[in-house]
C-alpha positions as CSV (number, residue, x, y, z in Angstrom):
1,M,-120.7,57.0,338.3
2,A,-117.3,57.3,340.3
3,S,-117.2,59.3,343.2
4,E,-113.7,59.4,343.8
5,A,-112.0,62.1,341.2
6,D,-109.3,59.0,339.4
7,P,-109.8,58.7,335.3
8,T,-108.3,55.3,336.4
9,Q,-111.8,54.6,338.5
10,I,-114.2,56.3,336.2
11,L,-112.8,54.1,332.9
12,N,-113.1,51.1,335.0
13,Q,-116.6,51.7,336.2
14,R,-117.7,52.6,332.5
15,N,-115.9,49.0,330.9
16,A,-117.7,47.2,333.8
17,E,-120.8,49.0,332.9
18,V,-120.4,48.3,329.1
19,A,-119.2,44.8,329.8
20,Q,-122.5,44.0,331.7
21,I,-124.1,45.5,329.0
22,R,-122.9,43.2,326.0
23,Q,-124.1,40.1,328.3
24,Y,-127.4,41.1,328.2
25,A,-129.1,37.9,326.0
26,D,-132.4,39.7,326.0
27,L,-131.0,42.9,324.1
28,T,-130.5,43.3,320.1
29,Q,-127.3,44.3,319.1
30,E,-128.7,47.7,318.1
31,A,-130.0,48.1,322.1
32,K,-126.7,47.1,323.3
33,E,-125.0,49.8,321.2
34,R,-127.6,52.3,322.5
35,R,-127.0,51.7,325.7
36,I,-123.2,51.9,325.5
37,A,-123.0,55.0,323.2
38,E,-125.2,56.3,326.7
39,V,-123.0,54.8,329.2
40,T,-120.1,56.1,327.5
41,E,-121.7,59.8,327.0
42,R,-122.2,60.0,330.7
43,Y,-118.7,58.6,332.0
44,N,-116.8,60.8,329.0
45,A,-118.6,63.7,330.8
46,E,-118.1,63.0,334.1
47,Y,-114.1,62.6,333.1
48,E,-113.9,65.7,331.4
49,A,-115.4,67.5,334.1
50,L,-113.1,66.2,336.0
51,K,-110.1,67.2,334.1
52,E,-111.6,70.5,334.2
53,A,-112.2,70.8,338.3
54,E,-108.2,69.6,338.5
55,A,-107.3,72.4,335.7
56,R,-109.1,75.4,337.8
57,R,-107.9,73.9,341.8
58,L,-104.7,74.3,340.1
59,E,-105.2,77.8,338.4
60,E,-106.9,79.3,341.8
61,N,-104.1,77.2,343.9
62,L,-101.3,79.1,341.7
63,A,-103.3,82.3,342.0
64,S,-104.0,81.9,345.9
65,A,-100.1,81.2,347.0
66,K,-98.7,84.5,344.1
67,K,-101.0,86.7,346.1
68,A,-99.8,85.9,348.8
69,V,-96.4,86.2,348.1
70,F,-96.7,89.6,346.1
71,I,-99.3,91.6,347.7
72,V,-98.2,94.7,349.2
73,P,-99.1,94.3,353.0
74,V,-101.0,96.8,354.2
75,G,-102.7,97.5,357.6
76,N,-106.2,96.5,358.2
77,S,-106.9,100.1,359.9
78,Y,-105.6,102.2,356.8
79,S,-108.1,104.1,355.7
80,D,-108.4,103.8,351.4
81,A,-106.0,107.1,351.1
82,E,-103.2,105.5,353.3
83,I,-103.6,102.5,351.7
84,A,-103.0,104.5,348.7
85,Q,-100.1,106.1,349.7
86,V,-98.1,102.9,351.0
87,Y,-99.3,101.3,347.3
88,Q,-97.1,104.6,345.7
89,A,-94.7,104.5,348.1
90,F,-93.5,100.8,347.4
91,E,-93.9,101.5,343.7
92,G,-91.1,104.2,344.3
93,F,-89.4,101.7,346.1
94,Y,-89.6,99.6,343.8
95,S,-88.8,101.9,340.8
96,D,-85.4,102.8,342.6
97,V,-84.2,98.9,342.7
98,L,-85.0,98.3,339.1
99,F,-83.6,101.8,338.5
100,S,-80.5,100.1,340.3
101,T,-80.6,97.1,338.1
102,P,-80.3,98.1,334.8
103,D,-78.3,95.2,333.7
104,P,-80.0,92.1,334.5
105,L,-76.3,90.1,334.3
106,N,-74.9,92.0,337.1
107,A,-78.2,93.1,339.2
108,Q,-77.1,90.8,341.8
109,E,-74.0,93.0,342.9
110,G,-76.8,96.1,342.9
111,L,-79.4,94.6,344.9
112,E,-77.0,93.0,347.6
113,D,-76.3,95.9,349.7
114,I,-80.1,97.5,349.5
115,P,-81.6,94.5,352.2
116,D,-78.9,95.5,354.2
117,R,-80.1,99.3,354.6
118,A,-83.8,98.5,354.5
119,E,-83.5,95.9,358.0
120,K,-81.2,99.0,359.5
121,T,-84.0,101.5,359.0
122,G,-86.4,99.1,359.2
123,N,-87.8,99.8,355.8
124,S,-90.2,96.4,354.9
125,L,-91.6,98.1,351.6
126,L,-87.9,99.1,350.6
127,A,-87.0,94.8,351.5
128,R,-90.1,94.1,349.9
129,A,-88.9,95.8,346.9
130,V,-85.4,94.0,346.6
131,F,-87.4,90.7,347.2
132,Y,-89.4,91.4,344.3
133,R,-87.1,92.3,341.7
134,G,-84.4,89.0,342.7
135,Q,-87.7,87.1,341.9
136,E,-88.3,88.2,338.8
137,L,-84.4,87.8,337.7
138,G,-83.7,84.3,339.5
139,L,-81.9,85.9,341.8
140,Q,-82.1,83.4,345.0
141,P,-79.4,84.3,346.7
142,I,-81.5,88.3,347.3
143,V,-84.8,86.0,348.0
144,D,-83.3,84.1,350.1
145,K,-81.8,87.2,352.2
146,Y,-85.0,88.8,352.6
147,L,-87.2,85.1,353.2
148,K,-84.1,84.3,355.7
149,S,-85.9,86.5,358.9
150,R,-89.2,86.1,357.7
151,P,-90.8,83.1,358.5
152,K,-94.1,84.0,357.3
153,E,-92.8,85.2,354.0
154,A,-90.7,82.3,353.8
155,K,-93.9,80.2,354.7
156,A,-96.1,81.9,351.9
157,W,-93.2,81.7,349.3
158,Q,-92.4,77.8,349.7
159,R,-96.4,77.4,349.2
160,Y,-96.4,79.5,345.8
161,T,-92.9,77.8,344.3
162,E,-94.9,74.1,345.1
163,A,-98.0,75.7,343.5
164,Q,-95.9,76.7,340.7
165,E,-94.0,73.5,340.5
166,E,-97.6,71.5,340.7
167,M,-98.5,73.8,337.6
168,N,-95.3,73.6,335.4
169,Q,-96.1,69.6,336.0
170,S,-99.6,69.6,334.4
171,R,-98.5,71.5,331.1
172,G,-95.4,69.3,331.5
173,L,-94.5,66.8,328.3
174,E,-95.4,63.8,330.4
175,N,-98.4,64.3,332.0
176,L,-99.4,66.1,328.6
177,L,-98.9,62.6,326.8
178,S,-100.7,60.6,329.7
179,S,-103.4,62.9,329.1
180,A,-103.5,62.6,325.8
181,L,-103.2,58.8,325.8
182,T,-106.4,59.1,328.9
183,D,-108.3,60.9,326.5
184,R,-107.7,58.5,323.5
185,V,-108.5,55.6,325.8
186,F,-111.9,57.5,326.8
187,S,-113.1,58.4,323.2
188,S,-112.5,55.3,322.0
189,G,-115.8,54.1,323.8
190,A,-115.5,50.8,325.3
């Protein structure tokens, strides 16, 4: 079996084993077909496991990146009650930001001054609420404004956008067609 996670290598190894089985002069046609079926089944199972592992990797990568971007930061030394208060405060700020952007088409105008006010007052939860709303509405200038002075969050954002793009590509038409063709080659036996 293939040790590399590559469908082409799995297919090549399967085809090599099938070709070798077909060359056995001392086996009946029925015995050859039985061995070929076993080889095909084994490599098809490996290919399916490979596809499942890749899908799981993409999902876990995106979930991890999303959590790093969207989690409300709370200190490690906070008690459960204090953490609940931080979340409640954030939800209040987010509600205020949401209320200030009732029209998504004109939301950028409503959001532009809030980050400056949040920075002046040191209100990181308000700034984060504006960032979340800007991200939801696809307002890149708002997102960029928030990330500009926050390198750690900018790095997490970059990881998230890359993971999202990788997931989108895996579900894109080109990848779906390629996957369907590969599935077809594997299901054809040899």
